[in-house]
C-alpha positions in Angstrom: -57.5 -197.9 24.3 -59.2 -194.9 23.1 -60.7 -192.3 25.8 -63.5 -189.9 25.3 -64.6 -187.1 27.9 -68.1 -185.2 26.8 -68.6 -181.6 28.2 -71.2 -179.2 27.6 -74.2 -180.3 28.6 -77.0 -178.5 30.4 -80.1 -177.0 31.0 -81.7 -175.0 28.3 -85.1 -173.6 27.3 -87.0 -174.9 24.3 -85.9 -173.3 21.3 -82.4 -173.0 23.0 -79.2 -173.9 21.9 -76.5 -176.2 22.8 -72.9 -177.5 22.4 -71.3 -180.1 22.8 -68.0 -181.4 23.0 -65.7 -184.3 23.5 -62.2 -184.6 23.5 -60.6 -187.8 22.5 -57.4 -189.7 22.8 -54.7 -188.5 20.2 -55.2 -189.8 16.7 -58.6 -191.3 17.9 -59.9 -189.6 14.1 -57.4 -191.0 12.0 -59.0 -194.4 12.8 -62.0 -193.7 13.6 -65.8 -193.0 12.8 -67.0 -190.8 15.2 -70.1 -190.4 16.5 -72.8 -188.9 19.0 -75.5 -190.7 20.9 -78.1 -190.0 23.2 -80.6 -192.1 25.3 -83.6 -190.8 27.0 -84.7 -192.9 30.0 -86.8 -196.0 29.0 -85.6 -195.9 25.6 -83.1 -197.2 23.0 -79.7 -195.6 22.6 -79.7 -193.8 19.4 -77.3 -192.4 16.8 -78.0 -188.7 16.5 -74.9 -187.3 14.3 -71.6 -189.3 12.9 -68.7 -188.1 11.0 -66.2 -189.8 9.1 -62.4 -190.1 8.7 -62.7 -187.9 5.7 -65.3 -185.3 7.2 -68.4 -186.9 5.7 -72.1 -186.6 8.3 -74.7 -188.2 8.8 -77.7 -187.2 11.0 -80.7 -189.1 12.3 -84.0 -188.1 11.0 -85.1 -186.4 14.2 -82.3 -183.9 14.5 -81.5 -183.2 10.7 -81.5 -179.3 10.1 -80.7 -178.7 14.1 -77.5 -180.3 14.7 -74.5 -180.0 13.6 -71.1 -182.5 13.5 -67.8 -181.0 13.3 -64.0 -182.3 14.7 -60.9 -180.4 14.7 -58.2 -183.2 13.9 -55.3 -180.9 15.5 -57.1 -180.7 18.9 -58.4 -184.5 18.7 -61.9 -182.5 20.0 -65.6 -183.4 18.2 -68.3 -181.1 18.2 -71.7 -181.2 18.1 -73.8 -177.8 17.6 -77.6 -178.5 18.7 -80.3 -175.6 18.2 -84.1 -175.1 17.9 -84.0 -177.9 20.9 -86.9 -179.5 22.0 -88.2 -181.8 25.2 -87.6 -185.0 23.4 -83.8 -184.1 22.8 -83.6 -184.3 26.7 -81.5 -187.1 27.2 -77.9 -188.4 28.1 -75.5 -187.4 25.2 -72.6 -189.9 24.5 -69.8 -189.3 21.9 -68.0 -192.9 20.8 -65.8 -194.1 18.3 -65.8 -196.8 16.2 -64.7 -198.5 12.5 -67.2 -198.5 10.2 -68.1 -198.4 6.5 -69.6 -195.0 6.6 -71.1 -192.3 8.9 -75.1 -193.5 7.7 -74.2 -196.9 9.4 -73.4 -195.0 12.7 -76.7 -193.4 13.0 -78.9 -196.4 11.4 -80.6 -199.1 13.7 -77.7 -200.7 14.5 -75.0 -198.0 15.1 -74.5 -198.2 18.9 -73.7 -201.9 18.2 -70.8 -200.9 16.0 -69.1 -198.5 18.4 -65.7 -199.8 20.2 -65.4 -197.1 22.4 -68.0 -194.7 24.6 -67.4 -192.1 26.9 -69.8 -191.7 30.1 -72.0 -189.0 29.2 -73.4 -185.7 29.7 -77.0 -184.6 30.0 -79.1 -182.6 28.1 -82.2 -181.7 29.9 -84.9 -178.9 27.7 -87.7 -177.6 29.8 -90.6 -175.8 28.7 
């Protein structure tokens, strides 16, 4: 059983930056693709960024160029650096692990359905 725990959520102003962290069970990254997802009130959960076992990354259209996903295999820790934050980035952010054919699938429309393990989320609020 994979366990995931997110942290780093906060309330920041428009244009600000925030870094989220997800600590995974040991060895998770050797088996699974990892992704960051978000869900705003009344909206579907969507893929934000994903990283494969080999380090290949992919991003959702709305965050490309502003968010950067990375992982530290030795620390079993997943990160996302978020910059130039906008009010529409306000959401609960989740990290997830799943078997995948590539990170692009994870951030695609069926990405959430393909993930096997989820953290409980961390809340990000962007205020104007």
